[in-house]
N, C-alpha and C positions, 0 to 999 in steps of 0.2 A: 454410569451412565445423567443421574438424575441431574445434575450439578451442567451439564454436558450439553442434556437438553437445552433448561433454561438457559444456557448463554446461547444457542444458536440464534437469528436475525428470523425475528419472523419471518420473510422467504423461505427458508434450509428448513422451520419442523417443518410448515403445511409441505413441503417436499419430501418432507422425509414417514408423513406421519399415515400414509399407507400401511408401508413396511411396518412399521409401530403397530398400525391396528390388524396387522396380519398374524402380529406372533401375537398379538393379544386375543384373538377371536380360535387361532392354534392353538391358543396351550387354555381357555376354556372350556374349548372343543374335548382336547382331550383328558382334562380332570374331571366333566363330564360324563367319557365315559368308565372312564376309571369307576368311579361315584353310582355307575349311575343314575342319574342326574337326569330328565332328560337337556337334549341340547338345547340354547340360545345362543341369540343376538346379541352378543358385547351394545350399550348404545352407543352411537358416532359426538363422545364429547366435545370436543374437536380436540385439539395439538394441547389447551391451556388442564387438559383436564389424561390425557393419555401418559402420561408416567407414573398418575396416581394410577389407574388402571392396568396397568403391565406392575408395575411394585404386588398391588392382589391377587394377579394371577402368578405371579412369580411367587408367593408364597402358598399359593393353595397348590401350581403343578409342587412344589420340593414338599410342600407339608402333601402328600400322593403318590409321591412320585412316579407322580406322568408321564413324564417326558425324560428319554435320559437323557438328550440333545439340549438340555433347559442353556448350559452354560456354555457351550460353545453358540445356541445360537445370538442368543445374551452378547458375545464378545465378536460375536460378526458384528452383527444392530452395530456394541459402539465404538467400532472400529471404519461403518459405514458413514458414520455421523459426523460430517466434515461441514 
């Protein structure tokens, strides 16, 4: 997914950024609930950093088993990156 993201034209990245941000925030919220940490808003640092934020949240979600739909969510996102 990261390679595909980097290949997207900038206008396509901007059009997909809200969906990626929602997934990142959803993962952050789920991890926070599982670990008992206060919910925080993931900062919007632009499309250039979204894959880094997603990578971190996927790692955290996997480590805490916070979301059983993680693989499906990622696969759906990857299919939509056109």
